[in-house]
Structure formats: C-alpha cells, structure tokens
C-alpha positions, -999 to 999 in steps of 0.1 A, spaced: 723 706 115 726 686 148 691 695 158 677 683 125 695 650 129 681 645 165 646 653 153 649 627 125 662 601 149 634 609 173 607 601 147 621 566 143 613 559 179 577 573 182 559 541 172 583 519 190 581 540 222 543 537 222 543 500 219 572 496 243 554 518 269 524 497 266 543 465 269 563 478 298 530 488 315 517 453 315 551 439 324 554 462 354 519 454 366 517 418 355 510 406 390 480 427 398 466 424 363 472 386 362 457 381 397 426 402 388 421 380 357 424 348 375 402 360 403 374 369 380 378 336 360 372 318 393 342 340 402 328 335 367 330 297 370 314 299 404 286 322 391 279 299 361 276 269 385 249 285 405 228 296 375 198 275 365 205 253 336 186 261 304 176 232 281 166 234 245 144 214 221 139 218 185 121 206 153 120 215 117 90 218 94 86 225 57 62 255 50 58 247 13 43 212 7 43 192 -26 11 197 -46 -2 163 -58 -32 179 -76 -51 165 -105 -42 176 -139 -65 185 -167 -53 206 -196 -89 219 -201 -92 231 -165 -79 264 -152 -50 257 -128 -65 254 -93 -34 267 -75 -35 298 -97 -72 305 -90 -67 298 -53 -37 321 -52 -55 348 -71 -84 347 -46 -64 344 -13 -35 366 -24 -11 339 -15 10 346 -45 19 379 -28 25 363 6 62 358 12 77 332 34 88 359 58 52 370 62 43 334 68 69 332 96 56 364 111 21 348 113 35 317 129 51 338 156 19 357 163 -5 350 193 -32 338 169 -11 306 164 10 304 196 -15 315 222 -25 280 232 11 270 235 19 301 257 -11 292 279 5 258 287 37 274 298 20 302 318 -2 278 337 29 256 345 47 288 356 19 299 380 15 264 393 52 262 403 53 299 415 19 307 431 30 342 440 44 351 406 27 373 380 14 360 347 41 358 319 39 383 291 36 367 257 60 391 239 87 386 266 83 348 265 85 347 227 116 369 227 135 351 254 124 314 250 115 309 213 137 310 182 118 307 150 137 313 117 139 301 81 170 283 69 186 306 43 175 299 7 148 273 17 112 270 30 124 250 60 114 265 93 136 258 124 119 261 157 139 260 189 124 264 225 144 271 256 134 267 292 149 260 326 122 234 332 135 205 312 102 185 315 80 211 298 101 214 266 89 184 246 52 190 255 55 226 243 72 215 210 46 188 204 18 214 210 35 237 185 37 210 158 0 203 163 -9 240 161 13 246 130 -2 216 112 -37 227 122 -30 262 109 -17 249 76 -49 228 71 -71 258 82 -53 280 58 -58 258 29 -95 253 37 -99 291 38 -83 295 4 -107 268 -11 -137 286 5 -127 319 -10 -121 303 -44 -155 286 -44 -173 318 -34 -155 336 -62 -162 310 -88 -199 308 -79 -203 345 -82 -185 346 -115 -205 317 -129 -237 336 -123 -222 367 -140 -211 348 -171 -242 327 -173 -261 359 -175 -236 374 -200 -238 343 -222 -275 345 -224 -274 381 -232 -247 375 -259 -269 346 -274 -300 368 -275 -280 397 -291 -266 374 -318 -301 359 -325 -318 393 -327 -292 407 -350 -294 376 -372 -331 379 -375 -330 417 -381 -304 413 -409 -319 381 -423 -286 363 -413 -283 326 -407 -258 304 -390 -243 271 -400 -253 237 -387 -233 214 -410 -196 219 -416 -177 196 -437 -139 198 -442 -138 234 -431 -163 247 -457 -194 264 -448 -225 245 -459 -246 260 -486 -279 253 -470 -294 285 -457 -329 290 -443 -349 299 -413 -346 264 -398 -309 271 -392 -314 300 -368 -293 297 -336 -312 281 -307 -302 277 -271 -301 239 -275 -274 239 -301 -252 268 -288 -222 246 -281 -226 228 -314 -225 261 -332 -196 273 -312 -176 242 -320 -185 245 -357 -176 282 -357 -142 275 -341 -135 246 -365 -143 268 -395 -123 299 -384 -95 280 -368 -87 311 -349 -89 333 -380 -122 352 -381 -116 364 -416 -123 329 -428 -160 335 -423 -159 364 -447 -139 343 -472 -164 314 -470 -194 337 -476 -176 353 -506 -168 317 -519 -205 309 -517 -215 340 -537 -189 332 -564 -199 296 -566 -236 306 -570 -227 330 -597 -208 303 -616 -237 279 -612 -260 305 -627 -236 308 -657 -236 270 -660 -274 268 -660 -276 296 -687 -252 276 -708 -272 244 -704 -305 261 -713 -289 275 -745 -276 240 -755 -310 224 -749 -327 250 -771 -301 246 -799 -300 209 -802 -318 195 -832 -311 158 -832 -336 140 -811 -313 114 -799 -286 139 -789 -313 158 -769 -322 126 -751 -286 118 -743 -277 153 -731 -309 156 -709 -302 122 -694 -267 135 -685 -276 167 -667 -310 161 -653 -318 143 -620 -334 109 -623 -367 121 -610 -372 143 -640 -365 115 -665 -395 93 -655 -405 89 -691 -370 78 -701 -381 41 -704 -411 49 -726 -388 69 -749 -364 40 -752 -393 16 -759 -407 40 -786 -373 42 -802 -372 4 -805 -407 2 -820 -399 29 -845 -367 11 -854 -386 -22 -861 -412 -4 -882 -387 13 -902 -373 -21 -911 -407 -33 -922 -425 -2 -936 -417 27 -957 -415 63 -943 -450 70 -956 -465 44 -935 -492 60 -913 -483 39 -883 -447 49 -886 -456 86 -891 -478 85 -861 -450 69 -840 -426 96 -852 -450 124 -842 -455 108 -808 -417 105 -803 -413 142 -813 -439 153 -788 -422 133 -760 -389 149 -769 -403 184 -768 -421 178 -735 -388 167 -719 -370 197 -735 -396 221 -720 -395 203 -686 -357 205 -685 -357 242 -694 -383 249 -668 -363 230 -641 -331 247 -650 -348 281 -648 -362 273 -614 -327 261 -603 -313 294 -616 -339 314 -597 -331 295 -565 -293 300 -569 -299 337 -576 -319 339 -544 -290 324 -525 -266 350 -540 -288 377 -527 -290 361 -493 -252 359 -488 -247 394 -501 -245 416 -470 -227 449 -463 -193 446 -448 -204 465 -417 -232 439 -411 -208 410 -414 -182 427 -390 -209 434 -365 -223 398 -367 -188 384 -363 -182 405 -332 -215 392 -317 -205 356 -325 -171 361 -310 -185 376 -278 -210 347 -276 -181 322 -280 -159 339 -255 -187 342 -229 -198 306 -233 -162 293 -232 -155 313 -200 -187 300 -184 -177 263 -193 -142 269 -178 -156 284 -146 -181 255 -142 -153 229 -147 -131 248 -123 -158 248 -96 -161 211 -100 -124 208 -97 -124 229 -65 -151 206 -51 -128 177 -57 -100 196 -40 -122 202 -10 -132 165 -7 -95 155 -11 -77 153 23 -49 178 22 -16 170 37 -4 193 65 30 209 65 57 181 66 78 176 97 114 170 87 125 163 123 104 153 153 106 174 185 139 165 201 154 176 234 192 185 232 211 162 256 232 189 271 220 222 286 226 252 263 232 276 291 250 286 312 283 279 293 312 279 318 338 288 290 318 318 279 315 330 314 352 324 320 361 344 289 339 373 300 353 371 335 389 371 321 382 401 300 366 420 328 394 410 353 422 421 329 403 454 323 398 460 360 434 450 369 447 474 342 426 502 356 438 496 392 474 494 380 471 527 361 456 543 393 484 530 414 511 544 391 493 576 389 493 579 426 530 571 432 539 599 407 566 581 388 571 587 351 569 554 331 558 569 298 583 586 275 555 606 259 547 621 293 584 630 298 585 646 262 553 665 268 566 679 301 600 691 288 590 698 252 622 683 240 632 655 216 647 622 228 683 618 217 682 581 222 671 553 245 700 530 256 696 499 277 725 485 297 704 455 308 717 436 278 753 442 268 749 434 231 757 447 197 726 469 196 738 487 228 772 493 213 757 505 180 735 529 199 765 542 219 785 547 187 757 567 172 754 587 204 791 596 205 789 607 168 761 631 177 779 644 208 811 648 188 793 670 164 785 694 192 811 720 199 804 720 236 780 698 256 773 686 291 753 656 304 732 664 334 725 633 355 690 631 368 690 594 373 693 572 404 730 563 396 760 584 403 783 598 376 812 573 383 790 543 377 775 558 345 810 566 332 822 532 339 792 516 320 798 538 290 836 531 290 831 494 294 809 492 263 831 513 240 866 527 238 861 565 238 881 591 219 858 617 234 856 623 272 819 625 284 813 654 306 788 648 334 775 674 358 750 671 386 748 709 393 733 733 369 756 761 383 785 742 367 772 745 332 783 775 310 759 794 289 774 782 256 772 745 264 744 722 252 727 705 282 716 669 276 694 654 303 702 618 313 675 601 333 656 569 339 620 565 332 608 543 361 628 562 388 620 598 379 590 613 396 568 641 383 576 662 414 614 658 408 609 667 371 589 698 381 615 709 406 642 704 379 622 726 354 618 753 381 655 753 386 662 756 349 639 786 347 654 802 378 689 799 364 678 807 329 692 775 315 677 755 285 680 718 278 689 706 243 676 669 243 669 639 265 689 607 268 671 578 284 690 549 300 680 517 315 704 502 340 
C-alpha cells in the first residue's frame, strides 16, 4: 500500500525533474556558458568585419509582352500559327527561365566578369561558369506572374551595373532573335503548305471537271435568291478562271447544307414536268377553240411578241371586214374573199403556235432528262465539289496568312519590357553582422554547454536525479527544498510525515553534507511533529525489519560515494526503500 503511494507520487515528478535538472544545469554553469556565448559573439563580429563586402544589383523584366498585332477575321491567327510551328505553346515559363540561365545567353556576360577577375588576379585560374552562376546570380520568376527578377552579387562594386546592363541587352536581343526565329519557321511552313494545297486544288478542280464531263453534269453560273438557274449547257462547264465565282455561288446556294443542291435539282425537274403539263393544256385549248376572235385573243396572251408579227395585219383585216359587212351583204364576193383570207391567217397562227409549244415542250423534256441523275452520281459530284471548295478555301487562307506573316516580319517587334532599370543596392548584402552574431551566439552556447557537461562529468558529482534513480533503482519519495521557507515546503513536509507515519518502522539514513542535528532542527522548525524522525548515519544501527529511507543532496553527492554506499548495503545485506532529496 505504502509502496504504491510512493510510486504514484514519483510519477508526478518525472517531467518536473527533467525540466528542473536542465534548468539547474544551466544555472550551475551560467558563467562558463555565458562567457562562451559572449566570446563567440565578439569573434563573430570581428570575423564579419574582416570579410569582403558583397554588393547586389537587380532589375526586373517581363517575359510575356503585349501583342499589338493586326486583326482580320478572315485571317488565321498569326500567334496560333507561329505557336504551332515553334512549339511555343508547349514552352512553359520555367523552361524559358532555364534557357535564360544557360551559357548560350549568359556566356558574353560571364566573359566580362572572367576577364575582370583575371586582370585583378593575374595568378588566378579562370572562373567556372556553373560556379559563377550558382554563387553570384539569382534568376527567378515572381510567383503567379511572368515577371523575371534578376539579382547579381559581387564583391567588386564597380562591375555590378555593367554586368546587369549587359544582361538586359542580351535578354532583349534574345527575345528579338526568338521572335524572328518563330516567324522564319512559320514562313517556311506556310510556303510549303501553299505549294501542297495549290497542287491539291488543281487536282480537285480537274477531278470535278472530268467527272462533270463524264456524267454530262453542269455547274451553275447564275444564282438568284438562293435558287439554282435553269440554264444548263456546255458553256457553263467549270473553268479555272471562274473557280472562285463558282465556289461563292455554291456556298451561297447551299448555305452550309449540301442537301440543298439535291433539293434544287429536284425542284427543277418538278418545275419542268409542270411546264410540260401546262404546254399540253395550251395545245389542247388552241385546237378546240372555234371562235376566230377568241383564238386571236388567247394566242396574243400566251405567245411571245416575236411570234405575233402578223398581229397588226389581222387587226387591219378585221376592221376592213367590219366595214364591208356594214356596206355589203354576206354574199358579196369581196367580203367572202376577205373572210377566207382572215380564216387562213387564223389557221396559220394556230399552226405556228402549236408548233412553237411542241418545240418548247421538247426543250423542257430535254431539261428534265438532263437533271435526272442517279443518286450515287449526285453524291459523288457533291463530294468532288466540296473537296474543291475546301482545298481552294484552305489555299486562300494560307496565302493570306503568308502575307500577314510578311507584315509581321516587316513590323519592328518590341523586346521584352524592363519594369525596373538595373539598380545597385545602397548597402552591402553581405556580410551581415547580426546573422554572424546569432550564429556565434548559438555556437558559443553549444560549446559552453559541452564544456560544462565535461567538467561536471570529471568532478564526479551527481546533479541529475535520473542518474541517482538509475544507480539505486529506487523511487523518489519527495524533493524538499529548505532554501525557501514557504507554504509549499510545509505542505511537502506534511505529506512526507503522513507517508512515514504509515510505515510501521522506518529509519532515515543521512548521506548528505549536513549532520543529523541540523537536519532535525530544520524539520522541527517548519512543522510541529507528532512523530519523532529517526536518523542514523551507520547501517549497523538499522534493524532488519526497518524501512531505510536515503536522505541526500544532489549537488554534494559523488558517484564514488554512492558506489561505496551501495557496496556497504550489499555487504551488510541491507535494502533501501526510497530516496528523499533535500536542498539546504
């Protein structure tokens, strides 16, 4: 029961003891640790003062410039075509920065620094580009932007601005060279593609013409209000001089829907069939009309003016007949002769009209046969026309784009924009005394702590409660400090007496630097005791049934003394119960 209580109480002190031991270590050795820290701060300041001063200059540049290009809705976008050819669309800003760090761009800048280095140090070796770039240059993108920040550091203050100015010139020269290279690649690509599509366009044209001739197909020249003209004939065959005219007509007719071509042809066939029906009806009417005046009026209505050349003669004859009828009887020979002449003229016009309508019917029937083609033929012809239109349109766009690229080439391109001019920082960036001092302080404290630890290790004293516990393999009953006579000390003593009262028999073995009388006086002074503490300083005075509690001081007990005490315990076959640590 008592042992369990001591073990539980001991757990409460584990963390406190560790922190206390650490604090006490620094407190005990504050002089050596503090002096070591101060010494190294002084040495750090001195070391920083003898170091060469390092100066820094910097500038900022925008890698992505604004594009003030011409705009034309009919042109392909020049930046897209240039990006396509030069693969710049795949080129990230980080890759661009990598190129700007490479010797291909910075070699001339490095040469300036290296020559200055050899001139100032004749016996020195050449600088190494990679080491120079790593130690002296800082090139990085500002996060989330295309702004590149360049900083150059050197112990030679006078060379910084010339180096930065040389870098700005090289970067701007590189940006112009890069754009010119893109344009050259785009031009070569466009020229090669123009040759390809010019050949394809001619081949598509020939294929469409040959197929149209083989299938007796014709194309349209006149388009009016999105209707295909009825005029078909050999004179309308597609020629190289009116390719674009045809393509424009073809597009305006189809309006992007190629089925319209089929619909228009079908409409032509239906219109022609209806016209034939109308002609048949007109012929029938002309044949069945009996009244001469009605015949004249009807023919005058349906026939073209050119076929009614005798119309005036008929009208004159009608007037003469009307006058004679008013003067003579119907049996008058002159009147009869006039009537016969009038009848003959009517019949001649009737015959001519029927012949004209039959010829017109035959022509219309021929057109019906011309527009009647198998579905497969029309589909094939439509595909050929579509290929021709596509090839010709692509060729035109490529030629326009080439002209556009030529304009881009003539136009002076702006180099990358400098946001800030090369500027020299007014104060040196290195060495920094404060940084050196902090490093010196850290190193001094570490070294001082190590020396203090070694000194304590050599004097053999036990300052660490953990070491005491590990040596004796016993729990700590309590740690009582008489340095401060306060309520906490009295509370600890009260708790200690309660524990000791719970023991049937116990003895306190004094292994501290103080004698028993002084210790008893301290205990009695802080608390009125109902229980008499039994101190011993000889193991032989302790009986076998009594619990032995070791009273000791941490900073006065040595490892040798503790080992001697353990040997005595083993020799006399005595066992300790717990440890009571006091600070006087």
